[in-house]
N, C-alpha and C positions, 0 to 999 in steps of 0.2 A: 445536599447533594448526598446520592444513594450508594447503596456501599456497595459494594461488590465481590462474589466468592472467592475465596487465595488462590483458587486455578487461576482466576480472569484477571490476575496481575503481572504487571512488568515487573521483573525483579534486577535490581544493581544488589550487587552484596558492598555491605558498607559497614566500616570500620569507626565507633564513635570512642573519643578522648583516650583512643588507643589500647584500652582492654573491651570495650564493651562491641563484641559483632555480631551482626545482622545483615536481614536484607530489608531494602529498602522498595519501597513502591510510593509511583505519586498517586494512587487509587488511593479510597478508605475503604479500607479492608472489613469485609464481614466480620467479627470478631468467633459468631459462633462456625463461622464457615471453616475455619481451623481445626486440624487433625488435634488431639492432645497430642496435648508436651512442648508444646510450642503456642507462645507470649505475645501476643501484640500493643501496639506501644500509638502512637503517633507523634511526629516532630512539627514541630510549627516552628516560621522563617521569622528569624529578627523583624519590627517594625517599620527596615526597609522595603524589606522584602530580599535581601541581598546574601544572607545566610542563614545556616539552620540553627535557631535557638539554642530551640530544647527540646528534651523530650518527656513526653507525659502519657499518664492512661487515658485522657481523652482531648482533642485538641477541637474548637471552634473558629475561633481567628484567628489569619494568618497560617492557613494549614497547610504544611510540606509535602505531605504522606507519610504513610502507615510503613511503622520498620517492626517487622516480624525478627522473636528472637529464639533461644533455644533454650535459654535457663531466665527467670525471673531476674527484675531489678528491683533495685532499694533505691527508691526518692529521699528527696531534702525535707525539708521543713514542708516547702510552697506543694509537697507533690509535681515536685518535676527534675530533673537530670539537666545542669546546664551545661550544650555545648560547647567547648572548646577548640578538640578538634576534633574533622571528619572529615576521611579518606573514603570517595570509592572506590572499588575496587576493580571491579566487572563485573557485565551485565551475567545472569544467568536465570535459573529457570529452579522454581520452586526445589522440586526433588533433588536436582544439583549438589544445591547448597544444603538440604536438611537429612539425607539419606547420604551416609557416604557410602565410596562404591567399593563392590566386591573385585578384586580381582581374580581368576581361576585358570588353575592351568593344569589341563588334560595330560596324565602322567602318559597317558597310550601316544598320544598322539602329536606331544609338544605343543600342542594351541595355546593361547592363553585369549579367555574373553574377560573385559571389561561390563560387567553386571552394576545396573544403578537400580537399587529397590525401587519399589512404591511404598516402603514406611519402612518406621527405626526397625531396625534389629540391632538387640542392646545386647544380648547374650553367644556367646556358642555354639549353643541348644537351639537358637532361634535361627541364627544363620541357618548352620547343617540342617534344620529343617524348611527354608526354603531356599538353598540346593537341592537338595533330595526332593522335595515332595512341588515346588514351582517352578523349577529349572530342569528339573530330569536328570541330574548329575547322582551316580554311582560313589558315594565318599568314597571310598576303597580306592577307588582312579583316582583323584585329585588331590590337589592342595590348594589353599585358598589362603589370600590375605584379603584383610580391610584396608583402602586407601583411600589420599585424599589427588586432586587433580589429573595427569593424564600417563595413560603406561608411552612411554618412547622405548619403540622397536630400535632397535643397535642393529648391523651387521657387519663383517669385518670390515669394509671400505671404511667404517668410522674411526677403525682405528691405526 
């Protein structure tokens, strides 16, 4: 089966063994298409094809899907991680999962914008350069914060 570029995959956030967080796609994702800083593994079905059995660097037989993480995994002596727990959390786009959102408050208007960067921004300096050069904000006129999830606006009727 041929592999696809990571942007062609359909994803669902998946937590394995309660501590391994990533996104799952039933597609065979091309490892070379992933941006730097992400790690691709594959998940194998058990022999009955009813449960996810293990994470491996690569799977040929009983391929369930591809699994992308933000940090490298450590494998056992058999070069795999046995799956004892799998929780599919929600469907998502790669960019929504991979890059944290920024909430930006415009101090002049009071408006809040939620921005999903198209790349990983790791330092305050990188974020502020992105906001000023890519988004056109004047840093002296905004407050910003890194966020997860959605912004929910409340009004006086909510209290």
